[in-house]
C-alpha positions in Angstrom: 27.3 65.5 96.0 27.3 61.9 94.7 25.7 61.1 91.3 24.0 57.8 90.5 26.3 55.4 88.6 23.8 55.2 85.7 24.0 59.0 85.2 27.8 58.9 85.3 27.9 56.2 82.7 25.5 58.2 80.5 27.6 61.3 80.8 30.7 59.4 80.0 29.1 57.8 77.0 27.8 61.1 75.7 31.3 62.6 76.2 32.8 59.8 74.2 30.3 60.1 71.4 31.0 63.8 71.3 34.7 63.3 71.1 34.2 60.7 68.3 31.9 63.1 66.5 34.5 65.9 66.7 37.2 63.6 65.4 35.1 62.4 62.5 34.1 66.0 61.8 37.7 67.1 61.9 38.7 64.4 59.5 35.9 65.3 57.2 36.8 69.0 57.1 40.5 68.2 56.7 39.8 65.9 53.8 37.4 68.4 52.3 40.0 71.1 52.6 42.7 68.9 51.1 40.5 67.9 48.2 39.5 71.6 47.7 43.2 72.6 47.6 44.0 69.9 45.1 41.1 70.9 42.9 42.2 74.6 43.1 45.7 73.7 42.0 44.3 71.7 39.1 42.0 74.5 37.9 44.3 77.4 38.7 45.7 77.5 35.1 42.2 78.6 33.9 42.8 81.9 35.7 46.5 82.6 35.4 47.5 81.2 32.0 48.3 83.8 29.4 47.6 81.2 26.7 43.8 81.6 27.0 43.9 84.4 24.4 45.0 82.0 21.6 42.7 80.9 18.8 40.4 78.1 19.9 37.3 76.3 18.6 34.0 76.6 20.4 32.3 73.6 21.9 34.1 73.2 25.2 32.2 72.7 28.4 33.1 73.7 32.0 33.7 70.1 33.2 34.8 68.2 30.0 36.4 71.0 28.0 36.8 69.7 24.4 36.9 66.1 25.6 33.3 65.6 24.7 33.9 66.7 21.1 37.0 64.5 20.8 35.7 61.3 22.4 34.7 59.7 19.1 37.8 60.5 17.1 41.5 61.0 17.1 42.5 64.1 19.1 45.4 64.7 16.7 43.3 64.4 13.6 40.7 66.8 15.1 43.3 69.3 16.1 44.9 69.0 12.7 41.5 69.9 11.1 40.9 72.8 13.5 44.3 74.3 12.7 43.4 74.2 9.0 40.0 75.7 9.7 41.4 78.5 11.9 44.4 79.1 9.6 47.0 78.9 12.3 49.8 76.5 13.4 49.2 77.3 17.1 45.8 76.9 18.9 44.4 76.2 22.3 42.2 73.3 23.3 40.4 72.6 26.6 41.1 69.4 28.5 39.2 67.8 31.4 38.0 70.5 33.9 38.4 73.0 31.1 42.2 73.1 31.5 44.0 75.0 28.7 46.3 72.9 26.4 48.6 74.5 23.9 49.1 72.8 20.6 51.7 74.1 18.2 53.6 72.7 15.2 56.0 75.7 15.2 59.4 73.9 15.0 61.3 76.6 16.9 58.9 76.3 19.8 59.0 72.5 19.7 62.9 72.5 19.6 62.9 74.9 22.6 60.7 72.5 24.6 62.8 69.4 23.7 66.1 71.1 24.5 64.8 72.4 27.8 63.4 69.1 29.2 63.9 70.1 32.8 61.7 73.2 32.3 59.0 71.1 30.4 58.3 67.8 32.1 55.6 65.1 31.8 52.5 65.9 33.8 52.3 64.5 37.3 49.2 62.5 36.6 50.7 60.8 33.5 53.9 60.0 35.5 51.8 58.6 38.2 49.8 56.4 35.8 53.0 55.1 34.1 54.6 54.5 37.5 51.5 52.5 38.7 51.7 50.5 35.5 55.4 50.1 34.8 57.3 51.3 37.9 59.6 54.3 38.2 61.5 53.8 34.9 63.1 56.1 32.3 59.7 57.0 30.9 58.7 58.8 34.1 61.9 60.1 35.7 63.0 63.7 35.1 66.0 66.0 35.1 69.3 64.5 36.6 67.7 61.2 37.5 66.6 60.7 33.9 70.1 61.5 32.6 71.7 59.1 35.0 69.4 56.3 34.0 69.9 57.0 30.3 73.7 56.8 30.8 73.4 53.3 32.3 70.9 52.1 29.6 72.6 53.6 26.4 75.1 50.8 25.9 72.4 48.2 25.5 70.8 50.1 22.5 73.9 51.0 20.5 74.3 50.0 16.8 76.6 47.1 17.6 74.2 45.6 20.1 71.2 45.9 17.7 73.3 44.3 15.0 73.8 41.3 17.3 70.1 41.1 18.0 69.0 41.2 14.3 69.2 37.5 14.1 66.5 37.3 16.7 64.3 39.7 14.7 64.7 37.6 11.5 64.3 34.2 13.2 61.0 35.2 14.8 59.8 36.8 11.5 60.5 33.5 9.7 58.6 31.7 12.5 55.6 34.0 11.9 55.9 33.5 8.1 55.7 29.7 8.5 52.7 29.9 10.9 50.8 32.1 8.5 51.8 30.0 5.5 50.3 26.9 7.1 46.9 28.7 7.3 46.7 29.6 3.6 44.8 27.1 1.4 46.8 26.6 -1.9 46.9 29.6 -4.1 43.8 31.2 -2.5 43.8 34.2 -0.1 42.6 34.1 3.5 41.5 36.9 5.8 44.1 37.3 8.6 44.2 39.7 11.5 47.7 40.9 11.0 47.6 43.0 14.2 47.1 40.0 16.3 49.9 38.0 14.7 52.4 40.9 14.7 51.6 41.6 18.3 52.4 38.0 19.1 55.6 38.2 17.1 57.0 41.4 18.6 56.2 40.0 22.1 58.2 36.9 21.3 61.0 39.1 19.9 61.3 41.4 23.0 61.1 38.3 25.2 64.1 36.7 23.4 66.1 39.9 22.6 65.2 41.8 25.8 65.5 39.0 28.4 66.5 35.8 26.7 63.0 34.6 27.8 60.6 32.6 25.6 57.0 33.8 25.6 56.1 31.3 22.9 53.0 33.2 21.7 53.6 32.8 17.9 53.5 29.1 18.2 52.5 28.2 21.8 54.1 25.1 23.2 52.2 23.8 26.2 49.9 26.9 26.3 50.7 30.5 27.3 53.1 31.0 30.2 52.4 33.1 33.3 54.3 36.2 32.2 52.6 36.4 28.8 49.2 36.0 30.4 49.9 38.8 32.9 51.2 41.0 30.2 48.1 40.4 28.0 45.9 41.3 31.0 47.6 44.6 31.7 47.8 45.8 28.2 44.5 44.4 26.9 43.0 47.2 24.7 39.6 46.2 26.1 40.6 47.6 29.5 39.3 51.2 29.1 40.1 53.7 31.8 37.2 54.2 34.2 36.1 57.3 36.1 37.5 55.6 39.2 40.9 55.3 37.5 40.9 59.0 36.7 40.0 59.9 40.3 42.8 57.7 41.7 45.3 59.4 39.3 44.2 62.9 40.3 44.0 62.0 44.0 46.5 59.3 45.0 45.1 59.1 48.5 42.1 57.3 47.0 44.2 54.5 45.5 44.1 52.3 48.6 40.5 52.9 49.6 38.6 52.9 46.2 39.6 49.5 44.6 37.3 48.1 41.9 37.4 44.8 40.1 39.6 46.1 37.3 42.2 47.5 39.7 42.3 44.2 41.6 42.7 42.3 38.4 45.5 44.6 37.3 47.2 44.3 40.6 47.2 40.5 40.5 48.7 40.6 37.0 51.4 43.1 38.1 52.3 40.8 41.0 52.8 38.0 38.6 55.0 40.1 36.3 57.0 41.3 39.2 57.6 37.8 40.5 58.9 36.5 37.1 60.8 39.7 36.4 62.7 39.6 39.7 63.5 36.0 39.1 65.0 36.8 35.7 67.1 39.6 37.3 68.5 37.4 40.0 69.3 34.6 37.5 71.2 37.0 35.2 73.1 38.6 38.1 74.2 35.2 39.2 75.3 34.3 35.7 77.3 37.6 35.4 78.9 37.0 38.7 79.9 33.5 37.6 81.9 34.9 34.8 84.2 36.2 37.4 85.4 39.2 35.4 83.1 42.1 36.3 85.3 43.2 39.2 87.7 45.0 36.9 85.3 45.6 34.0 84.5 49.1 32.8 81.7 50.3 30.6 83.9 52.2 28.2 86.8 50.4 26.8 85.5 47.5 28.8 88.2 44.8 29.2 85.9 42.4 30.8 83.2 40.2 29.2 82.2 41.0 25.6 79.0 43.1 25.6 77.9 41.9 22.2 75.6 39.0 21.5 73.7 39.4 24.8 70.1 40.2 25.6 69.3 43.8 26.7 68.6 42.9 30.3 72.1 41.3 30.6 73.7 44.3 29.0 71.8 46.7 31.3 72.9 44.7 34.4 76.5 44.6 33.3 76.5 48.4 32.6 75.0 49.0 36.0 77.7 46.9 37.7 80.6 48.5 35.8 83.2 50.2 38.1 82.9 53.6 36.5 79.3 54.0 37.7 79.2 55.9 41.0 77.4 53.9 43.7 74.8 56.7 44.1 73.9 56.3 40.4 73.5 52.5 40.3 70.0 51.1 39.6 68.3 49.1 42.3 66.7 45.8 41.3 63.3 47.6 41.4 64.7 50.2 39.0 65.9 47.4 36.7 62.5 45.7 36.9 60.8 49.0 35.8 63.1 49.0 32.7 62.0 45.4 32.0 58.4 46.6 31.8 59.3 49.5 29.6 61.2 47.3 27.2 58.0 45.2 26.9 55.8 48.1 26.1 58.2 50.0 23.8 59.5 46.9 22.1 56.1 45.2 21.7 53.1 47.5 21.4 54.6 50.4 19.3 56.5 48.2 16.8 53.6 45.8 16.2 51.3 48.7 15.6 53.7 50.6 13.3 54.2 47.4 11.2 50.5 46.8 11.0 49.8 50.3 9.7 52.6 49.8 7.2 51.1 46.6 5.8 47.7 48.4 5.6 49.4 51.2 3.5 51.0 48.6 1.3 47.7 46.8 0.8 46.1 50.1 -0.4 48.9 50.7 -2.9 49.8 47.5 -4.7 52.3 49.4 -7.0 54.4 50.3 -3.9 54.0 46.8 -2.5 55.2 45.2 -5.8 58.1 47.6 -6.1 59.2 46.8 -2.6 58.9 43.1 -3.2 61.0 43.3 -6.4 63.7 45.0 -4.4 63.7 42.6 -1.5 63.6 39.5 -3.8 66.7 40.8 -5.6 68.7 40.1 -2.5 69.9 36.5 -2.3 69.7 36.0 1.5 66.7 34.7 3.5 68.4 35.7 6.8 69.7 39.3 6.4 72.0 41.1 8.8 71.4 44.6 10.1 73.6 46.0 7.3 71.7 44.1 4.7 68.3 45.3 6.1 69.6 48.9 6.0 71.0 48.6 2.4 67.8 48.4 0.3 66.8 52.0 -0.4 63.2 51.5 -1.1 62.6 49.5 2.1 64.1 52.4 4.0 61.8 54.8 2.2 58.7 52.7 2.9 59.5 52.4 6.6 60.2 56.2 6.9 57.0 57.0 5.0 54.9 54.7 7.1 56.2 56.1 10.3 55.6 59.6 9.0 52.0 59.1 7.9 51.1 56.6 10.7 53.1 57.5 13.7 52.3 54.9 16.4 52.5 57.5 19.2 50.7 60.7 18.0 51.3 63.1 20.9 53.4 63.7 24.0 52.4 66.1 26.8 54.5 68.5 28.8 53.9 70.8 31.8 55.9 74.0 32.3 57.8 73.9 35.6 58.5 77.7 35.5 57.5 80.9 33.7 59.1 81.1 30.3 58.8 82.7 26.8 58.3 80.2 24.0 60.1 81.5 20.8 58.2 81.2 17.5 59.5 80.9 14.0 56.3 82.6 12.8 54.1 85.0 14.7 50.7 84.0 16.1 47.6 86.2 16.0 45.3 85.8 19.0 41.5 85.8 19.0 41.6 89.6 19.7 43.8 90.4 16.7 47.0 90.9 18.7 50.3 89.6 17.2 52.6 87.5 19.3 56.3 87.0 18.3 56.7 84.6 21.3 54.3 83.0 23.7 54.2 83.8 27.4 54.3 80.5 29.3 53.1 80.4 32.9 54.2 77.7 35.4 51.7 74.8 35.2 50.7 75.5 31.5 50.1 72.3 29.6 51.7 71.9 26.1 51.0 69.1 23.7 53.8 68.0 21.3 51.7 67.1 18.2 54.1 64.5 16.7 51.8 63.2 14.0 50.6 66.7 13.0 54.2 67.8 12.4 54.9 64.5 10.5 51.9 65.3 8.2 52.3 69.1 8.0 51.6 70.5 4.5 53.8 73.4 5.3 56.8 71.0 5.7 56.0 68.2 3.4 53.9 69.8 0.6 50.3 69.5 -0.5 50.3 65.7 -0.6 51.6 65.5 3.0 48.8 63.2 4.1 49.4 60.7 1.3 51.5 57.6 1.6 54.2 58.2 -1.1 57.6 56.6 -0.3 59.3 58.3 -3.3 59.2 61.6 -1.5 62.3 60.4 0.4 64.4 60.4 -2.7 64.6 64.1 -2.3 62.9 65.3 1.0 61.7 68.9 1.1 64.4 71.3 2.5 61.9 72.6 5.1 61.9 69.2 7.0 65.6 69.5 7.9 64.5 71.8 10.7 62.4 69.0 12.3 64.1 68.3 15.7 63.5 64.5 15.6 66.1 61.9 16.5 65.7 60.0 13.3 64.9 60.8 9.6 63.4 64.3 9.9 60.5 62.7 11.8 58.9 63.3 15.2 57.8 59.6 15.5 60.6 58.9 18.1 60.6 62.5 19.4 64.0 64.2 19.9 66.2 65.9 22.5 67.1 64.4 25.9 63.8 62.4 26.0 64.1 60.8 22.5 63.1 57.2 22.3 66.2 55.2 23.5 65.1 52.1 21.5 64.5 53.7 18.1 67.2 51.6 16.4 65.7 48.4 17.9 62.3 49.3 16.6 63.4 50.3 13.0 65.5 47.2 12.4 62.7 45.0 13.9 60.2 46.6 11.6 62.5 46.1 8.6 63.1 42.5 9.4 59.3 41.8 9.6 58.7 43.5 6.3 61.6 41.8 4.6 60.4 38.3 5.5 56.6 38.9 5.0 56.7 40.9 1.8 58.9 38.3 0.1 56.5 35.6 1.0 53.0 37.0 0.7 50.8 39.5 -1.1 48.5 41.7 1.0 45.2 43.2 0.0 42.4 45.0 1.8 39.8 42.8 3.5 37.4 45.7 4.4 36.9 49.1 2.9 39.5 51.7 3.8 36.7 53.9 5.4 35.9 51.1 7.8 39.3 51.3 9.5 40.0 53.9 12.2 42.4 54.4 15.1 41.6 53.7 18.7 44.0 54.9 21.4 45.3 52.4 24.0 48.2 53.5 26.2 48.9 56.4 23.8 49.3 54.0 20.8 46.9 54.3 17.9 45.6 50.7 17.2 43.4 49.9 14.3 39.8 48.9 14.7 37.1 48.0 12.2 34.2 50.4 12.8 31.6 47.8 11.7 33.1 45.2 14.1 34.1 47.5 17.0 33.0 44.8 19.5 36.0 42.7 18.5 38.5 45.3 19.7 41.7 46.1 17.9 42.3 44.3 14.7 43.6 44.8 11.1 42.1 42.2 8.8 43.9 41.8 5.5 43.6 39.3 2.6 46.9 37.3 2.5 48.0 34.9 -0.2 51.3 33.3 -1.1 53.4 35.2 -3.6 54.0 33.3 -6.8 56.6 34.7 -9.2 55.0 35.0 -12.7 
């Protein structure tokens, strides 16, 4: 039987529409199932974690956990207060989606986590965020890959190399001094945002010391360059994470289909950074090859070009090209580029913030500031070497005390990759009255390393632990010898296999800035102490003025020239 052509076409069209509908429906159910599975994996710790019996404060909600309670303050300071109120060194908080998070200042537990870095790794969403921002560098790699990358990078951060770079730190500090001095009218004081100027200075320092590249942001010559503009865009504290940002981190599949204006602006800035960064890498590789000696050079006992007196990027490339590095362990240009970005963040943001808080502490205690100035003026040189910066005992005490009380990075998060038992130096009583000599850890449990809480612990440092008192370093309490930090009985640079690789760089840079500025100027408070608080940007606690919050991060101080009486 023959059918009319019109009917055939209608049936074919209906069949095609039905097929399309089935495909769309299939994609919808597949995507819904995948999202459901991802959500289930995210909230599973709520049901299987054995940590949920630990002491905790009320106030958490099903969706936000304690995030709503913490949104207007420093999580570390809030947890520190909760520990005091609950009378315990180990408590539980609830994160987004009510996920349990263990906080403990028990040093035995902290040491176990740091010495078992393969079993306790950074959360996937944090690694994803850092990778999107900085590439797959040493901040995000884990296990054997991380150890291999550290091996290649270590030579660039040894004491001899930092000693060679100290001249850069001092030169840029003097340039900052001269720019500030030009703004001060006579013997009067002037209000200066020291955070802004220190941020400019440390960016110039890491440009010169890290890459032999001039940002020229202390004293711009011809306006800002493309790389400094891109860097400022990416790390602008005004760029607050949006809900869209959080969704893209939790569900990477959304990254390419849910782009907003902020993500497009960030992507443009990252493209600019990548272009300039790859150009620097190629230029330095060509310069190294031109020396004609790297073929027989070795990293250890290296009989090729002298490693000293070079920027960090050159040292990294030379170490990566050394013949004792197996081919499988060499870094690609993309890997090297990721390390460039990390140098920028670690060498710029954290040190400028740390030095800012130190000047704020000195502005609050003029006795300490005067004592430090007297010590520094007793030295005859204006351009100290690394050894001369390390020799003044009170300068060292001031830096240690500032990093203790005002740790730039307050916390670090880990996720357990397997079931474990976390040993404790003191038992914990749970909310049901049961005593735990160790904590049962379930794969997927989140643990917060409370760096600033340990640094300010009254159990370790005494009843005045939260006060800025450099003299405590003349004879530190015996209890702090158990702190598993990489430097000075402090957790500010963490410890273990994931300790900050650039801690020597940061300490000498900070000492150089203080040496030059304290000898030249007097610093006093420009706003009441209570008007200053910390705001978190990329995990660093930047100061803001509460009554001028719309201005973003700032630290206004009154600055005047020092005149010897």
